[in-house]
C-alpha distance (Angstrom), angle and dihedral (degrees) to the residues before:
residue distance angle dihedral
X1 . . .
X2 3.76 . .
X3 3.81 90.5 .
X4 3.80 89.6 51.9
X5 3.82 92.3 52.2
X6 3.86 92.2 46.1
X7 3.78 91.5 47.1
X8 3.81 95.5 52.0
X9 3.82 90.5 43.6
X10 3.78 90.7 51.0
X11 3.81 90.7 51.3
X12 3.78 89.4 47.2
X13 3.77 123.6 -115.8
X14 3.81 117.0 -33.5
X15 3.78 126.8 -134.5
X16 3.80 114.1 -126.2
X17 3.81 123.8 -179.3
X18 3.79 116.7 -148.1
X19 3.77 118.4 -169.9
X20 3.85 90.4 -155.1
X21 3.81 134.3 23.0
X22 3.84 114.7 -92.2
X23 3.76 119.1 -150.1
X24 3.81 114.3 -158.7
X25 3.78 92.7 -174.9
X26 3.80 99.0 71.7
X27 3.82 120.3 122.8
X28 3.79 119.6 -103.1
X29 3.81 89.8 -112.7
X30 3.76 139.6 -16.3
X31 3.81 108.9 -56.5
X32 3.79 93.0 7.6
X33 3.79 121.1 139.8
X34 3.82 90.3 -156.0
X35 3.82 112.7 104.5
X36 3.79 131.0 173.2
X37 3.85 98.3 -146.2
X38 3.80 92.9 -153.3
X39 3.80 103.6 145.6
X40 3.80 133.9 -99.0
X41 3.81 121.1 -91.7
X42 3.81 122.8 -159.1
X43 3.78 123.6 -133.8
X44 3.79 111.9 -99.7
X45 3.83 128.4 33.6
X46 3.80 117.5 -6.9
X47 3.80 123.1 -169.7
X48 3.83 101.3 -148.2
X49 3.81 134.5 -166.4
X50 3.79 119.3 -145.3
X51 3.79 92.0 -94.5
X52 3.78 92.7 48.8
X53 3.82 91.5 48.1
X54 3.77 90.7 51.3
X55 3.79 91.7 48.4
X56 3.78 91.9 51.6
X57 3.82 90.7 48.7
X58 3.79 90.9 52.6
X59 3.84 100.3 48.3
X60 3.79 109.9 116.3
X61 3.81 108.3 141.3
X62 3.80 111.1 103.0
X63 3.84 94.5 9.1
X64 3.75 137.0 88.3
X65 3.79 123.8 -114.2
X66 3.81 87.3 -110.3
X67 3.84 91.6 59.0
X68 3.84 90.5 46.2
X69 3.80 90.3 50.9
X70 3.82 90.5 48.7
X71 3.85 89.9 51.6
X72 3.80 90.9 49.4
X73 3.82 90.3 48.2
X74 3.82 90.1 52.6
X75 3.80 89.0 51.5
X76 3.83 92.8 49.7
X77 3.80 89.2 49.3
X78 3.82 90.8 49.2
X79 3.83 89.3 52.5
X80 3.79 91.4 46.7
X81 3.78 91.9 50.6
X82 3.79 90.4 49.7
X83 3.84 94.5 45.9
X84 3.83 91.1 50.8
X85 3.82 94.4 48.8
X86 3.80 116.9 104.5
X87 3.80 95.9 -124.8
X88 3.85 90.2 64.4
X89 3.82 94.6 64.4
X90 3.80 91.1 83.8
X91 3.80 90.5 51.3
X92 3.82 95.8 54.7
X93 3.88 96.4 90.5
X94 3.82 90.9 51.0
X95 3.81 91.2 45.9
X96 3.81 92.1 50.9
X97 3.80 91.2 47.8
X98 3.79 92.3 47.3
X99 3.76 95.5 47.5
X100 3.78 96.8 36.7
X101 3.78 95.0 97.0
X102 3.78 96.1 40.0
X103 3.83 102.8 47.9
X104 3.79 123.8 71.7
X105 3.80 121.3 -166.3
X106 3.75 139.1 159.1
X107 3.81 90.7 -150.3
X108 3.81 114.7 119.7
X109 3.81 119.7 -126.9
X110 3.81 88.0 -105.8
X111 3.77 91.5 53.2
X112 3.85 91.1 49.5
X113 3.78 90.1 49.3
X114 3.82 91.2 50.5
X115 3.81 89.6 48.5
X116 3.81 91.6 53.0
X117 3.82 90.2 51.0
X118 3.81 90.4 50.4
X119 3.85 92.8 48.0
X120 3.86 88.8 56.0
X121 3.86 88.2 58.3
X122 3.80 94.0 50.4
X123 3.76 127.4 84.5
X124 3.81 132.0 -154.7
X125 3.81 93.0 -94.2
X126 3.86 89.6 59.4
X127 3.80 89.1 69.0
X128 3.81 110.2 92.1
X129 3.73 128.8 174.3
X130 3.75 128.0 -165.3
X131 3.79 119.3 -123.3
X132 3.73 143.9 133.6
X133 3.83 111.0 -68.9
X134 3.84 113.2 -112.2
X135 3.82 94.4 -155.6
X136 3.83 140.0 33.0
């Protein structure tokens, strides 16, 4: 989680669109004294720091798994949009240095380079996540 926060903060804030407000301060269940205390997010575009993005991804009290997955998808798309923007290129060395000790991979440097090239050819609509449909 710390690497996620550092990574988003290194990229700069990410833009995340939420169709509905999300309240991370709801109780676990009716009458419960157990709260998450994970911020409130307005409907519409939100400009999130790493900590705010992590909080949004973690909100589960008062929402279905489907809503949580949709929020996490919006965060991933926000990160994708930021990573593929031209102003991030200068931040890549710092990001690699920052995440170097927190990310494990068996990808070779060549495979990582190829992946970066492919990412540049994708767009936001190419990102698809599996879930339970919410409508017919």
